N, C-alpha and C positions, 0 to 999 in steps of 0.2 A: 644727384639724389634729393628729392624734395625732403625738407625738414619738417618736423612736427610744428604745428601752430600752437605754441606755448609762451608764457611770459618769461623773459630773461632774468629770473631771480635766482639768488643762491639755494633757496629752498627746492625750486623745480630743477635746478642742476644738480643737487644731492639726489632727489628722486629720480632723475634721468639715469644717473650713474648707476643706482642700484638696480634699476630695470634693465640697463644695458649688460650688467654683470650676470643677472639671472637669465636674460636671453643667451648669453654666450655659453653659459654652463648648460642650459637647456639644449642648445644646439649641439654641443657635444655630445651629450647623453643621447639625443635622438640619432645622431650621426653614428655611434656605436651600436645602437640598436639596429639601425637599417643595416650595418654591415653584418651583424651576427644573424639578422633574419635572412639575409641574401646568402649567406654561407649555409644555413641550414635548409633554405629553400632550394638551393641547388643540389644538395644531398638528397633531399625528398624527391626532387624531380627525377632524378638517376634511379632511385628506387621504384618509382612510379613507372619508368619505362622498362625496367627489367621485369617488373611483376606484370605488367600488360603483356609483355611479349611471351612471357610464360602462360598467362590465362589465355590468351589467343590461341597459342599452340595446342593447349590441352582441349580447349573448346572445340577446335577443328577437328582433333582426333576423336572426340565423343561425338559430334555432329555426323562424322564420316561412319563410326560404328553404328548410330541410329539410322542412317540411309541405308546401310547394307541389311541391317535387322528388317527394316520396313520392306526391302525388296524380297527377302526370303520368307517374311510372313506377312499374312493378310492384315490389313488395316484394322479389322476387328478384333483379331487375337492380340494385336500389339497394344491397343487402347484397353482392353480387358486385362492383359498382363500388368499394366502400369496404373491401373485405376485406383487400387487401395494401396496407399503407402504404409509401410512398416515404421516409419520414424517421423516425427514431427519435429520442425526447426523453428527456433524463435531468435530474436536478437536483442541483446541488452545493450543499451547505449549509455555511455559515460563520456566524461571529457577530460582532456590533458592540456595543461597550460604550457604552451612554448613561446617565450619571449611575449607574454602578455595576450596571446591568441589562443582562444579556445578552441582546441582541434577535437573532433570526435573520437571516441574509442568504441569500437564495435566488437561484441563478444558473441560467439554463436553457441546456443544452447539447444542441445538434441535431445528429444524426449522419446522413449519407444512408445508406438502405439499398440502394438500387440503383445501378448503375454510371452510369446516365443520369441526371445531375442538372439536366438542363435544365428538367423539370417538376417542381413540388410536387403535381400531382394523380395520384392512383394509377389512373387509368383514361383509356380514349380518349375523345374527345369526340363520336364518332360516335352513341353509343348512350345518353348521359346529356344531362340538361336543363341550361340555363344556371343555373338555381336551385341545382342541386346545387353548380356551380363557385363561385356566390357564397358558399353556406353554408360550404363549405370554406375558401374564402378569409376569410371573416369569423372563422371558429374559429380560423385561424392567427393573425390579427391580435390575438385576444382572450386567447390563451394567456399570453402575458408579462404583461398587465394581471392576470390571474387569479392569476398567481404572487406579482406585487406586492401585490395585494391580500391574499392570504393572509399573506405577510410583515408587512403593515402591521397588520393585525388581530390576529396573534400578538403583535407588539411592543406594541400598545395593551393586551392583556390582561396581558402581563407588567409592563408599566409601571404600569397600575392597581393589580396586587397590590403592587408596590413603594411606591406612594403610600400604599395602606391599612396596611402595616407601618410606614412611617415615622410617618404620622400617629398610630398608636398609641404609638409610641416617645416622639413629641414630647409627647403628652397625658400619658403616664406621668411624663416628666421635669416637665413643667409644672405638674401639678395633684396629683401624689403625692410624687415623691422629693424636688423642690427645696423645696416647702413644710415636708416633715418635717425637712429638713436645716435650714432657717432656724429652724424651731421649736425643734429640738434645741440649735442654737448659741446661740440666744436664752435657753434653760433653763439650758446649763451656764454661760454668762456671768453670768446672774444668781445662780447658786448659788454660783460663785467669788467674785462680789463680796460677797454675803452672808457667806460663810466668812472673808473678808478683813476684813470691818467687825467681826465677831464677835472674830477674833483682836485687831484693834486696840483693842475695847473692853476684853478681858480684860488686855492689857498695860498700858492706862492704868489699870484698876482695880489 
């Protein structure tokens, strides 16, 4: 391992020993951070998998009901039925710190558009099919899970990036910086010992 290009003096030796101690402490902290990030990342990936499967299943059922409703109703009647929504939704964005990673927190805000809040369906039941009711109901239920899925997937992506950055820093310290400092401290110590022996020999002569 190549050593640092420094003057072999006692002051430089003291400075390098302090740097080595700091680097070793930093390496331990980063290693612990990497391990904890990996643990939380794996938990989040499992949660993401379960959520995605649930969302895909519910969306499949909703689209199936929509296809049946489209088959038994005319396109014009279907479009007219869902043209005017009874609710308006918005997203409130916040952040949560997980091991120095700012992950998003999404909150669904629902507002009623019409004064009549008794029904979530934007149409009368006389001219529509029950499959359309089922599809609307399924989609209303899956919206919150979709938002949670988006939140978890973005958190996974941000944590994966942070794990990669932390891993590079750990490797840089472990395989480059710390070995260089150890080699340089060893070289300066040997050089100073050699100079001291030379001075002692000269004094004895």
